N, CA, C and O atoms as a Maestro MAE file, in Angstrom:
{
 s_m_m2io_version
 :::
 2.0.0
}

f_m_ct {
 s_m_title
 :::
 protein
 m_atom[296] {
  # First column is atom index #
  i_m_mmod_type
  r_m_x_coord
  r_m_y_coord
  r_m_z_coord
  i_m_residue_number
  s_m_chain_name
  s_m_pdb_residue_name
  s_m_pdb_atom_name
  i_m_atomic_number
  :::
  1 25 2.179 -37.380 -16.274 1 A "UNK " " N  " 7
  2 3 1.524 -36.632 -17.323 1 A "UNK " " CA " 6
  3 2 1.977 -35.186 -17.260 1 A "UNK " " C  " 6
  4 15 2.118 -34.612 -16.180 1 A "UNK " " O  " 8
  5 25 2.194 -34.626 -18.385 2 A "UNK " " N  " 7
  6 3 2.613 -33.234 -18.462 2 A "UNK " " CA " 6
  7 2 1.428 -32.292 -18.433 2 A "UNK " " C  " 6
  8 15 0.298 -32.672 -18.740 2 A "UNK " " O  " 8
  9 25 1.700 -31.095 -18.069 3 A "UNK " " N  " 7
  10 3 0.662 -30.062 -18.044 3 A "UNK " " CA " 6
  11 2 0.387 -29.609 -19.473 3 A "UNK " " C  " 6
  12 15 1.314 -29.252 -20.201 3 A "UNK " " O  " 8
  13 25 -0.874 -29.622 -19.875 4 A "UNK " " N  " 7
  14 3 -1.206 -29.251 -21.246 4 A "UNK " " CA " 6
  15 2 -1.111 -27.743 -21.478 4 A "UNK " " C  " 6
  16 15 -1.032 -27.289 -22.620 4 A "UNK " " O  " 8
  17 25 -1.119 -26.970 -20.391 5 A "UNK " " N  " 7
  18 3 -1.004 -25.517 -20.526 5 A "UNK " " CA " 6
  19 2 0.470 -25.129 -20.482 5 A "UNK " " C  " 6
  20 15 1.208 -25.587 -19.609 5 A "UNK " " O  " 8
  21 25 0.890 -24.310 -21.394 6 A "UNK " " N  " 7
  22 3 2.267 -23.840 -21.384 6 A "UNK " " CA " 6
  23 2 2.289 -22.392 -20.943 6 A "UNK " " C  " 6
  24 15 1.426 -21.602 -21.326 6 A "UNK " " O  " 8
  25 25 3.271 -22.052 -20.141 7 A "UNK " " N  " 7
  26 3 3.412 -20.683 -19.660 7 A "UNK " " CA " 6
  27 2 4.250 -19.891 -20.654 7 A "UNK " " C  " 6
  28 15 5.268 -20.375 -21.149 7 A "UNK " " O  " 8
  29 25 3.814 -18.677 -20.938 8 A "UNK " " N  " 7
  30 3 4.606 -17.831 -21.825 8 A "UNK " " CA " 6
  31 2 5.814 -17.318 -21.053 8 A "UNK " " C  " 6
  32 15 5.746 -17.071 -19.849 8 A "UNK " " O  " 8
  33 25 6.896 -17.167 -21.758 9 A "UNK " " N  " 7
  34 3 8.116 -16.691 -21.121 9 A "UNK " " CA " 6
  35 2 8.160 -15.177 -21.143 9 A "UNK " " C  " 6
  36 15 7.549 -14.545 -22.005 9 A "UNK " " O  " 8
  37 25 8.873 -14.602 -20.209 10 A "UNK " " N  " 7
  38 3 9.010 -13.157 -20.131 10 A "UNK " " CA " 6
  39 2 8.059 -12.559 -19.110 10 A "UNK " " C  " 6
  40 15 7.162 -13.234 -18.605 10 A "UNK " " O  " 8
  41 25 8.266 -11.293 -18.816 11 A "UNK " " N  " 7
  42 3 7.433 -10.636 -17.805 11 A "UNK " " CA " 6
  43 2 6.005 -10.416 -18.302 11 A "UNK " " C  " 6
  44 15 5.763 -10.227 -19.494 11 A "UNK " " O  " 8
  45 25 5.082 -10.445 -17.370 12 A "UNK " " N  " 7
  46 3 3.679 -10.187 -17.673 12 A "UNK " " CA " 6
  47 2 3.427 -8.698 -17.473 12 A "UNK " " C  " 6
  48 15 3.793 -8.141 -16.438 12 A "UNK " " O  " 8
  49 25 2.809 -8.055 -18.450 13 A "UNK " " N  " 7
  50 3 2.496 -6.634 -18.338 13 A "UNK " " CA " 6
  51 2 1.086 -6.490 -17.788 13 A "UNK " " C  " 6
  52 15 0.138 -7.064 -18.322 13 A "UNK " " O  " 8
  53 25 0.959 -5.718 -16.715 14 A "UNK " " N  " 7
  54 3 -0.340 -5.481 -16.093 14 A "UNK " " CA " 6
  55 2 -0.683 -4.013 -16.254 14 A "UNK " " C  " 6
  56 15 0.090 -3.146 -15.849 14 A "UNK " " O  " 8
  57 25 -1.832 -3.726 -16.840 15 A "UNK " " N  " 7
  58 3 -2.308 -2.348 -16.964 15 A "UNK " " CA " 6
  59 2 -3.024 -1.964 -15.680 15 A "UNK " " C  " 6
  60 15 -3.950 -2.654 -15.253 15 A "UNK " " O  " 8
  61 25 -2.601 -0.867 -15.062 16 A "UNK " " N  " 7
  62 3 -3.179 -0.408 -13.803 16 A "UNK " " CA " 6
  63 2 -3.965 0.858 -14.052 16 A "UNK " " C  " 6
  64 15 -3.445 1.823 -14.611 16 A "UNK " " O  " 8
  65 25 -5.220 0.852 -13.636 17 A "UNK " " N  " 7
  66 3 -6.074 2.032 -13.762 17 A "UNK " " CA " 6
  67 2 -6.062 2.783 -12.439 17 A "UNK " " C  " 6
  68 15 -5.968 2.179 -11.370 17 A "UNK " " O  " 8
  69 25 -6.159 4.106 -12.523 18 A "UNK " " N  " 7
  70 3 -6.115 4.935 -11.322 18 A "UNK " " CA " 6
  71 2 -7.074 6.103 -11.476 18 A "UNK " " C  " 6
  72 15 -7.021 6.830 -12.468 18 A "UNK " " O  " 8
  73 25 -7.955 6.284 -10.490 19 A "UNK " " N  " 7
  74 3 -8.839 7.443 -10.500 19 A "UNK " " CA " 6
  75 2 -8.020 8.714 -10.313 19 A "UNK " " C  " 6
  76 15 -6.968 8.689 -9.674 19 A "UNK " " O  " 8
  77 25 -8.498 9.822 -10.868 20 A "UNK " " N  " 7
  78 3 -7.746 11.076 -10.823 20 A "UNK " " CA " 6
  79 2 -7.461 11.528 -9.392 20 A "UNK " " C  " 6
  80 15 -6.350 11.968 -9.095 20 A "UNK " " O  " 8
  81 25 -8.442 11.427 -8.510 21 A "UNK " " N  " 7
  82 3 -8.213 11.894 -7.137 21 A "UNK " " CA " 6
  83 2 -7.165 11.048 -6.414 21 A "UNK " " C  " 6
  84 15 -6.502 11.552 -5.508 21 A "UNK " " O  " 8
  85 25 -7.001 9.799 -6.782 22 A "UNK " " N  " 7
  86 3 -5.959 8.953 -6.203 22 A "UNK " " CA " 6
  87 2 -4.595 9.338 -6.768 22 A "UNK " " C  " 6
  88 15 -3.612 9.380 -6.029 22 A "UNK " " O  " 8
  89 25 -4.523 9.618 -8.059 23 A "UNK " " N  " 7
  90 3 -3.241 9.929 -8.697 23 A "UNK " " CA " 6
  91 2 -2.647 11.246 -8.203 23 A "UNK " " C  " 6
  92 15 -1.440 11.458 -8.321 23 A "UNK " " O  " 8
  93 25 -3.474 12.129 -7.654 24 A "UNK " " N  " 7
  94 3 -2.970 13.403 -7.138 24 A "UNK " " CA " 6
  95 2 -2.216 13.222 -5.828 24 A "UNK " " C  " 6
  96 15 -1.376 14.054 -5.486 24 A "UNK " " O  " 8
  97 25 -2.496 12.162 -5.095 25 A "UNK " " N  " 7
  98 3 -1.821 11.909 -3.831 25 A "UNK " " CA " 6
  99 2 -2.370 12.770 -2.702 25 A "UNK " " C  " 6
  100 15 -3.153 13.690 -2.933 25 A "UNK " " O  " 8
  101 25 -1.953 12.464 -1.485 26 A "UNK " " N  " 7
  102 3 -2.349 13.221 -0.300 26 A "UNK " " CA " 6
  103 2 -1.125 13.414 0.583 26 A "UNK " " C  " 6
  104 15 -0.164 12.650 0.501 26 A "UNK " " O  " 8
  105 25 -1.165 14.441 1.429 27 A "UNK " " N  " 7
  106 3 -0.053 14.719 2.339 27 A "UNK " " CA " 6
  107 2 -0.331 14.080 3.694 27 A "UNK " " C  " 6
  108 15 -1.454 14.127 4.195 27 A "UNK " " O  " 8
  109 25 0.692 13.491 4.273 28 A "UNK " " N  " 7
  110 3 0.603 12.882 5.592 28 A "UNK " " CA " 6
  111 2 1.831 13.287 6.394 28 A "UNK " " C  " 6
  112 15 2.951 13.243 5.886 28 A "UNK " " O  " 8
  113 25 1.622 13.685 7.657 29 A "UNK " " N  " 7
  114 3 2.760 14.011 8.517 29 A "UNK " " CA " 6
  115 2 2.809 13.109 9.746 29 A "UNK " " C  " 6
  116 15 3.528 13.395 10.704 29 A "UNK " " O  " 8
  117 25 2.044 12.019 9.716 30 A "UNK " " N  " 7
  118 3 2.029 11.060 10.822 30 A "UNK " " CA " 6
  119 2 1.571 9.707 10.277 30 A "UNK " " C  " 6
  120 15 0.712 9.642 9.398 30 A "UNK " " O  " 8
  121 25 2.143 8.644 10.799 31 A "UNK " " N  " 7
  122 3 1.723 7.300 10.397 31 A "UNK " " CA " 6
  123 2 1.553 6.432 11.637 31 A "UNK " " C  " 6
  124 15 2.321 6.538 12.593 31 A "UNK " " O  " 8
  125 25 0.550 5.584 11.610 32 A "UNK " " N  " 7
  126 3 0.293 4.628 12.694 32 A "UNK " " CA " 6
  127 2 0.304 3.242 12.072 32 A "UNK " " C  " 6
  128 15 -0.401 2.985 11.096 32 A "UNK " " O  " 8
  129 25 1.100 2.354 12.637 33 A "UNK " " N  " 7
  130 3 1.236 1.009 12.086 33 A "UNK " " CA " 6
  131 2 0.779 -0.007 13.127 33 A "UNK " " C  " 6
  132 15 1.235 0.018 14.270 33 A "UNK " " O  " 8
  133 25 -0.111 -0.888 12.730 34 A "UNK " " N  " 7
  134 3 -0.521 -1.997 13.592 34 A "UNK " " CA " 6
  135 2 -0.433 -3.275 12.768 34 A "UNK " " C  " 6
  136 15 -0.460 -3.241 11.537 34 A "UNK " " O  " 8
  137 25 -0.327 -4.405 13.470 35 A "UNK " " N  " 7
  138 3 -0.165 -5.654 12.723 35 A "UNK " " CA " 6
  139 2 -0.688 -6.844 13.506 35 A "UNK " " C  " 6
  140 15 -0.840 -6.806 14.727 35 A "UNK " " O  " 8
  141 25 -0.950 -7.881 12.769 36 A "UNK " " N  " 7
  142 3 -1.261 -9.198 13.319 36 A "UNK " " CA " 6
  143 2 -0.319 -10.176 12.630 36 A "UNK " " C  " 6
  144 15 0.564 -9.767 11.876 36 A "UNK " " O  " 8
  145 25 -0.503 -11.439 12.882 37 A "UNK " " N  " 7
  146 3 0.351 -12.442 12.242 37 A "UNK " " CA " 6
  147 2 0.171 -12.455 10.725 37 A "UNK " " C  " 6
  148 15 1.095 -12.798 9.989 37 A "UNK " " O  " 8
  149 25 -1.026 -12.077 10.261 38 A "UNK " " N  " 7
  150 3 -1.352 -12.205 8.843 38 A "UNK " " CA " 6
  151 2 -1.329 -10.920 8.040 38 A "UNK " " C  " 6
  152 15 -1.293 -10.971 6.810 38 A "UNK " " O  " 8
  153 25 -1.349 -9.747 8.707 39 A "UNK " " N  " 7
  154 3 -1.418 -8.501 7.940 39 A "UNK " " CA " 6
  155 2 -0.867 -7.315 8.719 39 A "UNK " " C  " 6
  156 15 -0.825 -7.311 9.949 39 A "UNK " " O  " 8
  157 25 -0.446 -6.308 7.956 40 A "UNK " " N  " 7
  158 3 -0.025 -5.022 8.494 40 A "UNK " " CA " 6
  159 2 -1.036 -3.978 8.041 40 A "UNK " " C  " 6
  160 15 -1.480 -3.994 6.893 40 A "UNK " " O  " 8
  161 25 -1.398 -3.068 8.945 41 A "UNK " " N  " 7
  162 3 -2.269 -1.951 8.615 41 A "UNK " " CA " 6
  163 2 -1.487 -0.675 8.870 41 A "UNK " " C  " 6
  164 15 -1.004 -0.443 9.978 41 A "UNK " " O  " 8
  165 25 -1.365 0.152 7.840 42 A "UNK " " N  " 7
  166 3 -0.639 1.416 7.951 42 A "UNK " " CA " 6
  167 2 -1.625 2.540 7.683 42 A "UNK " " C  " 6
  168 15 -2.180 2.652 6.590 42 A "UNK " " O  " 8
  169 25 -1.837 3.380 8.705 43 A "UNK " " N  " 7
  170 3 -2.707 4.548 8.578 43 A "UNK " " CA " 6
  171 2 -1.840 5.777 8.353 43 A "UNK " " C  " 6
  172 15 -0.930 6.048 9.136 43 A "UNK " " O  " 8
  173 25 -2.115 6.519 7.293 44 A "UNK " " N  " 7
  174 3 -1.426 7.772 7.004 44 A "UNK " " CA " 6
  175 2 -2.364 8.902 7.414 44 A "UNK " " C  " 6
  176 15 -3.488 8.996 6.921 44 A "UNK " " O  " 8
  177 25 -1.895 9.758 8.318 45 A "UNK " " N  " 7
  178 3 -2.733 10.771 8.957 45 A "UNK " " CA " 6
  179 2 -2.121 12.147 8.757 45 A "UNK " " C  " 6
  180 15 -0.901 12.307 8.781 45 A "UNK " " O  " 8
  181 25 -2.984 13.144 8.557 46 A "UNK " " N  " 7
  182 3 -2.538 14.539 8.556 46 A "UNK " " CA " 6
  183 2 -2.977 15.145 9.878 46 A "UNK " " C  " 6
  184 15 -4.164 15.139 10.204 46 A "UNK " " O  " 8
  185 25 -2.019 15.671 10.644 47 A "UNK " " N  " 7
  186 3 -2.320 16.335 11.906 47 A "UNK " " CA " 6
  187 2 -2.185 17.831 11.703 47 A "UNK " " C  " 6
  188 15 -1.100 18.339 11.421 47 A "UNK " " O  " 8
  189 25 -3.303 18.532 11.851 48 A "UNK " " N  " 7
  190 3 -3.340 19.988 11.746 48 A "UNK " " CA " 6
  191 2 -3.026 20.560 13.129 48 A "UNK " " C  " 6
  192 15 -3.683 20.189 14.101 48 A "UNK " " O  " 8
  193 25 -2.036 21.456 13.242 49 A "UNK " " N  " 7
  194 3 -1.622 21.941 14.560 49 A "UNK " " CA " 6
  195 2 -2.551 22.970 15.207 49 A "UNK " " C  " 6
  196 15 -2.503 23.138 16.426 49 A "UNK " " O  " 8
  197 25 -3.392 23.662 14.438 50 A "UNK " " N  " 7
  198 3 -4.160 24.755 15.041 50 A "UNK " " CA " 6
  199 2 -5.585 24.795 14.517 50 A "UNK " " C  " 6
  200 15 -5.749 25.205 13.368 50 A "UNK " " O  " 8
  201 25 -6.607 24.422 15.219 51 A "UNK " " N  " 7
  202 3 -6.562 23.679 16.487 51 A "UNK " " CA " 6
  203 2 -6.134 22.240 16.222 51 A "UNK " " C  " 6
  204 15 -6.344 21.727 15.123 51 A "UNK " " O  " 8
  205 25 -5.545 21.592 17.200 52 A "UNK " " N  " 7
  206 3 -5.015 20.247 16.934 52 A "UNK " " CA " 6
  207 2 -6.122 19.227 16.645 52 A "UNK " " C  " 6
  208 15 -7.004 18.993 17.471 52 A "UNK " " O  " 8
  209 25 -6.052 18.638 15.468 53 A "UNK " " N  " 7
  210 3 -6.931 17.525 15.104 53 A "UNK " " CA " 6
  211 2 -6.242 16.725 14.011 53 A "UNK " " C  " 6
  212 15 -5.374 17.241 13.307 53 A "UNK " " O  " 8
  213 25 -6.624 15.487 13.876 54 A "UNK " " N  " 7
  214 3 -6.043 14.632 12.847 54 A "UNK " " CA " 6
  215 2 -7.101 14.129 11.894 54 A "UNK " " C  " 6
  216 15 -8.264 13.967 12.264 54 A "UNK " " O  " 8
  217 25 -6.685 13.882 10.655 55 A "UNK " " N  " 7
  218 3 -7.589 13.334 9.641 55 A "UNK " " CA " 6
  219 2 -6.891 12.169 8.950 55 A "UNK " " C  " 6
  220 15 -5.783 12.312 8.434 55 A "UNK " " O  " 8
  221 25 -7.550 11.019 8.946 56 A "UNK " " N  " 7
  222 3 -7.016 9.857 8.247 56 A "UNK " " CA " 6
  223 2 -7.044 10.135 6.751 56 A "UNK " " C  " 6
  224 15 -8.107 10.376 6.180 56 A "UNK " " O  " 8
  225 25 -5.883 10.102 6.121 57 A "UNK " " N  " 7
  226 3 -5.774 10.382 4.693 57 A "UNK " " CA " 6
  227 2 -5.874 9.109 3.855 57 A "UNK " " C  " 6
  228 15 -6.483 9.102 2.785 57 A "UNK " " O  " 8
  229 25 -5.263 8.025 4.363 58 A "UNK " " N  " 7
  230 3 -5.247 6.777 3.607 58 A "UNK " " CA " 6
  231 2 -4.924 5.629 4.552 58 A "UNK " " C  " 6
  232 15 -4.242 5.813 5.560 58 A "UNK " " O  " 8
  233 25 -5.419 4.450 4.217 59 A "UNK " " N  " 7
  234 3 -5.125 3.242 4.997 59 A "UNK " " CA " 6
  235 2 -4.695 2.155 4.021 59 A "UNK " " C  " 6
  236 15 -5.376 1.886 3.032 59 A "UNK " " O  " 8
  237 25 -3.558 1.538 4.314 60 A "UNK " " N  " 7
  238 3 -3.035 0.442 3.507 60 A "UNK " " CA " 6
  239 2 -3.052 -0.819 4.369 60 A "UNK " " C  " 6
  240 15 -2.528 -0.817 5.483 60 A "UNK " " O  " 8
  241 25 -3.645 -1.881 3.864 61 A "UNK " " N  " 7
  242 3 -3.636 -3.175 4.545 61 A "UNK " " CA " 6
  243 2 -2.899 -4.134 3.623 61 A "UNK " " C  " 6
  244 15 -3.286 -4.319 2.470 61 A "UNK " " O  " 8
  245 25 -1.832 -4.745 4.138 62 A "UNK " " N  " 7
  246 3 -0.974 -5.557 3.279 62 A "UNK " " CA " 6
  247 2 -0.432 -6.769 4.037 62 A "UNK " " C  " 6
  248 15 -0.564 -6.868 5.257 62 A "UNK " " O  " 8
  249 25 0.167 -7.671 3.302 63 A "UNK " " N  " 7
  250 3 0.739 -8.882 3.891 63 A "UNK " " CA " 6
  251 2 2.093 -8.565 4.525 63 A "UNK " " C  " 6
  252 15 2.713 -7.560 4.176 63 A "UNK " " O  " 8
  253 25 2.562 -9.407 5.451 64 A "UNK " " N  " 7
  254 3 3.891 -9.197 6.026 64 A "UNK " " CA " 6
  255 2 5.000 -9.176 4.967 64 A "UNK " " C  " 6
  256 15 5.957 -8.411 5.092 64 A "UNK " " O  " 8
  257 25 4.878 -10.003 3.935 65 A "UNK " " N  " 7
  258 3 5.887 -10.017 2.868 65 A "UNK " " CA " 6
  259 2 5.967 -8.695 2.131 65 A "UNK " " C  " 6
  260 15 7.062 -8.198 1.870 65 A "UNK " " O  " 8
  261 25 4.815 -8.115 1.790 66 A "UNK " " N  " 7
  262 3 4.809 -6.817 1.117 66 A "UNK " " CA " 6
  263 2 5.306 -5.721 2.055 66 A "UNK " " C  " 6
  264 15 6.002 -4.807 1.613 66 A "UNK " " O  " 8
  265 25 4.962 -5.794 3.339 67 A "UNK " " N  " 7
  266 3 5.441 -4.800 4.301 67 A "UNK " " CA " 6
  267 2 6.967 -4.850 4.400 67 A "UNK " " C  " 6
  268 15 7.614 -3.807 4.490 67 A "UNK " " O  " 8
  269 25 7.537 -6.040 4.384 68 A "UNK " " N  " 7
  270 3 8.996 -6.181 4.448 68 A "UNK " " CA " 6
  271 2 9.651 -5.597 3.196 68 A "UNK " " C  " 6
  272 15 10.681 -4.931 3.301 68 A "UNK " " O  " 8
  273 25 9.078 -5.832 2.025 69 A "UNK " " N  " 7
  274 3 9.635 -5.259 0.796 69 A "UNK " " CA " 6
  275 2 9.526 -3.734 0.799 69 A "UNK " " C  " 6
  276 15 10.407 -3.042 0.289 69 A "UNK " " O  " 8
  277 25 8.450 -3.221 1.370 70 A "UNK " " N  " 7
  278 3 8.297 -1.771 1.516 70 A "UNK " " CA " 6
  279 2 9.403 -1.219 2.417 70 A "UNK " " C  " 6
  280 15 10.014 -0.200 2.098 70 A "UNK " " O  " 8
  281 25 9.656 -1.884 3.529 71 A "UNK " " N  " 7
  282 3 10.727 -1.476 4.442 71 A "UNK " " CA " 6
  283 2 12.083 -1.501 3.745 71 A "UNK " " C  " 6
  284 15 12.875 -0.574 3.910 71 A "UNK " " O  " 8
  285 25 12.361 -2.533 2.977 72 A "UNK " " N  " 7
  286 3 13.651 -2.641 2.285 72 A "UNK " " CA " 6
  287 2 13.812 -1.540 1.240 72 A "UNK " " C  " 6
  288 15 14.936 -1.130 0.949 72 A "UNK " " O  " 8
  289 25 12.713 -1.059 0.676 73 A "UNK " " N  " 7
  290 3 12.784 0.025 -0.313 73 A "UNK " " CA " 6
  291 2 13.137 1.354 0.343 73 A "UNK " " C  " 6
  292 15 13.662 2.252 -0.315 73 A "UNK " " O  " 8
  293 25 12.852 1.483 1.634 74 A "UNK " " N  " 7
  294 3 13.189 2.724 2.332 74 A "UNK " " CA " 6
  295 2 14.667 2.746 2.616 74 A "UNK " " C  " 6
  296 15 15.169 3.706 3.201 74 A "UNK " " O  " 8
  :::
 }
 m_bond[295] {
  # First column is bond index #
  i_m_from
  i_m_to
  i_m_order
  :::
  1 1 2 1
  2 2 3 1
  3 3 4 2
  4 3 5 1
  5 5 6 1
  6 6 7 1
  7 7 8 2
  8 7 9 1
  9 9 10 1
  10 10 11 1
  11 11 12 2
  12 11 13 1
  13 13 14 1
  14 14 15 1
  15 15 16 2
  16 15 17 1
  17 17 18 1
  18 18 19 1
  19 19 20 2
  20 19 21 1
  21 21 22 1
  22 22 23 1
  23 23 24 2
  24 23 25 1
  25 25 26 1
  26 26 27 1
  27 27 28 2
  28 27 29 1
  29 29 30 1
  30 30 31 1
  31 31 32 2
  32 31 33 1
  33 33 34 1
  34 34 35 1
  35 35 36 2
  36 35 37 1
  37 37 38 1
  38 38 39 1
  39 39 40 2
  40 39 41 1
  41 41 42 1
  42 42 43 1
  43 43 44 2
  44 43 45 1
  45 45 46 1
  46 46 47 1
  47 47 48 2
  48 47 49 1
  49 49 50 1
  50 50 51 1
  51 51 52 2
  52 51 53 1
  53 53 54 1
  54 54 55 1
  55 55 56 2
  56 55 57 1
  57 57 58 1
  58 58 59 1
  59 59 60 2
  60 59 61 1
  61 61 62 1
  62 62 63 1
  63 63 64 2
  64 63 65 1
  65 65 66 1
  66 66 67 1
  67 67 68 2
  68 67 69 1
  69 69 70 1
  70 70 71 1
  71 71 72 2
  72 71 73 1
  73 73 74 1
  74 74 75 1
  75 75 76 2
  76 75 77 1
  77 77 78 1
  78 78 79 1
  79 79 80 2
  80 79 81 1
  81 81 82 1
  82 82 83 1
  83 83 84 2
  84 83 85 1
  85 85 86 1
  86 86 87 1
  87 87 88 2
  88 87 89 1
  89 89 90 1
  90 90 91 1
  91 91 92 2
  92 91 93 1
  93 93 94 1
  94 94 95 1
  95 95 96 2
  96 95 97 1
  97 97 98 1
  98 98 99 1
  99 99 100 2
  100 99 101 1
  101 101 102 1
  102 102 103 1
  103 103 104 2
  104 103 105 1
  105 105 106 1
  106 106 107 1
  107 107 108 2
  108 107 109 1
  109 109 110 1
  110 110 111 1
  111 111 112 2
  112 111 113 1
  113 113 114 1
  114 114 115 1
  115 115 116 2
  116 115 117 1
  117 117 118 1
  118 118 119 1
  119 119 120 2
  120 119 121 1
  121 121 122 1
  122 122 123 1
  123 123 124 2
  124 123 125 1
  125 125 126 1
  126 126 127 1
  127 127 128 2
  128 127 129 1
  129 129 130 1
  130 130 131 1
  131 131 132 2
  132 131 133 1
  133 133 134 1
  134 134 135 1
  135 135 136 2
  136 135 137 1
  137 137 138 1
  138 138 139 1
  139 139 140 2
  140 139 141 1
  141 141 142 1
  142 142 143 1
  143 143 144 2
  144 143 145 1
  145 145 146 1
  146 146 147 1
  147 147 148 2
  148 147 149 1
  149 149 150 1
  150 150 151 1
  151 151 152 2
  152 151 153 1
  153 153 154 1
  154 154 155 1
  155 155 156 2
  156 155 157 1
  157 157 158 1
  158 158 159 1
  159 159 160 2
  160 159 161 1
  161 161 162 1
  162 162 163 1
  163 163 164 2
  164 163 165 1
  165 165 166 1
  166 166 167 1
  167 167 168 2
  168 167 169 1
  169 169 170 1
  170 170 171 1
  171 171 172 2
  172 171 173 1
  173 173 174 1
  174 174 175 1
  175 175 176 2
  176 175 177 1
  177 177 178 1
  178 178 179 1
  179 179 180 2
  180 179 181 1
  181 181 182 1
  182 182 183 1
  183 183 184 2
  184 183 185 1
  185 185 186 1
  186 186 187 1
  187 187 188 2
  188 187 189 1
  189 189 190 1
  190 190 191 1
  191 191 192 2
  192 191 193 1
  193 193 194 1
  194 194 195 1
  195 195 196 2
  196 195 197 1
  197 197 198 1
  198 198 199 1
  199 199 200 2
  200 199 201 1
  201 201 202 1
  202 202 203 1
  203 203 204 2
  204 203 205 1
  205 205 206 1
  206 206 207 1
  207 207 208 2
  208 207 209 1
  209 209 210 1
  210 210 211 1
  211 211 212 2
  212 211 213 1
  213 213 214 1
  214 214 215 1
  215 215 216 2
  216 215 217 1
  217 217 218 1
  218 218 219 1
  219 219 220 2
  220 219 221 1
  221 221 222 1
  222 222 223 1
  223 223 224 2
  224 223 225 1
  225 225 226 1
  226 226 227 1
  227 227 228 2
  228 227 229 1
  229 229 230 1
  230 230 231 1
  231 231 232 2
  232 231 233 1
  233 233 234 1
  234 234 235 1
  235 235 236 2
  236 235 237 1
  237 237 238 1
  238 238 239 1
  239 239 240 2
  240 239 241 1
  241 241 242 1
  242 242 243 1
  243 243 244 2
  244 243 245 1
  245 245 246 1
  246 246 247 1
  247 247 248 2
  248 247 249 1
  249 249 250 1
  250 250 251 1
  251 251 252 2
  252 251 253 1
  253 253 254 1
  254 254 255 1
  255 255 256 2
  256 255 257 1
  257 257 258 1
  258 258 259 1
  259 259 260 2
  260 259 261 1
  261 261 262 1
  262 262 263 1
  263 263 264 2
  264 263 265 1
  265 265 266 1
  266 266 267 1
  267 267 268 2
  268 267 269 1
  269 269 270 1
  270 270 271 1
  271 271 272 2
  272 271 273 1
  273 273 274 1
  274 274 275 1
  275 275 276 2
  276 275 277 1
  277 277 278 1
  278 278 279 1
  279 279 280 2
  280 279 281 1
  281 281 282 1
  282 282 283 1
  283 283 284 2
  284 283 285 1
  285 285 286 1
  286 286 287 1
  287 287 288 2
  288 287 289 1
  289 289 290 1
  290 290 291 1
  291 291 292 2
  292 291 293 1
  293 293 294 1
  294 294 295 1
  295 295 296 2
  :::
 }
}
C-alpha cells in the first residue's frame, strides 16, 4: 500500500523568532566543552582579568552530529 500523504518537493522554509537580547550576542573569551555519548555541552564564558572572575555567558547542548558539523564549519 502506498502512503496517502505526499511530500512537497523543495526546501522547507522555517521562520525563526529571536528575542532582542539574544540577537545582540555576547562576548566570550573562554569555552569549556564536556560530552557524553549522547550530547555535547559547550559553555561560553567571559573571564574578567581584574579581579579575576568568570561569568557564564551562554550554554549550548547539542547532539554529536551537530557538534561535528559545527567543527567542520570552523
